[in-house]
N, C-alpha and C positions, 0 to 999 in steps of 0.2 A: 497738620499734623504744627504741635508746639516744639519750639526751642528747648533743647532737651535739659539746657540748663533753668530752666522754667518749672520743672518738675524736679529736680533733684537739688535739695536746696542746701545741701552739706552732710560730710559724716559725723556718726554721731562717734563721738571718743569717748567711751568709758571701756569699766573690765571687760562687762559681760559682752559689749561689742568687738573686745578685743581674744576673748575666748572663742568667739565664735570663729574666730579668721583662721584659726586652726585646725576646722572643717569647715573652709573654703567660702565661709557666710561673712559678706559683709551689713553693714547695719547703714542706713541712710535717713534726713531726713527728708519725706518731700513733699510734693503740696500738696494738701488735705483732699481736692477735686480731682486728684491724676489716680489713675487703677492700673490695678498689676499691668496691663499689654503694656499701659504706655511708660512704666516705667521699666520693664524691660528693657522696651526700646532704648530708653535714654541713656540708660545704664550702659548697653550694645555700647551705645554709637560714644556717646562721652570716652571710655576707659579701652577700646577696641577690643570689645571680650564677650564670649556665650556666657546667655543667660538659661542656665537651668529651672531654675523653681525662683517665684517671687514669695514672700510672707507679710502680710501688711497688719499693723498695729494703728489704730487709733489712741493717742492720750489725750485723758480729760484733761480737765484744768481742775487746779485743787486751791481752795482757801487757805489763802498765807496771811500771816499777821504780824508788823512789824511796831511793838508799841501801841499806842492807839490808832494806828493806820489799816485798815482791814484791805485785799486785795486778795487775785487770784490771779495763778502762771499761766501762761500761756495753754491754749490747747494745740494739739499737731496729728501730723502723721510721720508713722516710722517705717521704712519697711525693709524686711530685710532679702537682699537675694544671693542667689548659693550661685555657683560658677561650679562646672566641669573640673573633677580633677586637672592635676597639671595647669590650671591659667592660677591668676591672682592680679590683683590689682593693687600695683606700686604705690601708688599715694597711699595707702595704710602703712604697708610698709617700713616707710619710712619716717613717719611721726615718731 
């Protein structure tokens, strides 16, 4: 089993992710090769909570331009993790 810190890359900080916190759902950037059970186990080990459900979203890269320079944004993977009622991740509460 891989190190949980290589599976969970960081939190997603956006208005939508903070609205989901009210429903006990937390959003993370994850390794594109990670699967749902590995994500659930990593969150349980890092934050010492129980995971009820994991939803995974693949984000595609988008074309972007800055003047004459063309490029693309990064593609990646996000996971929305639901916790049982009464449990929370303190990391998100302090931001």
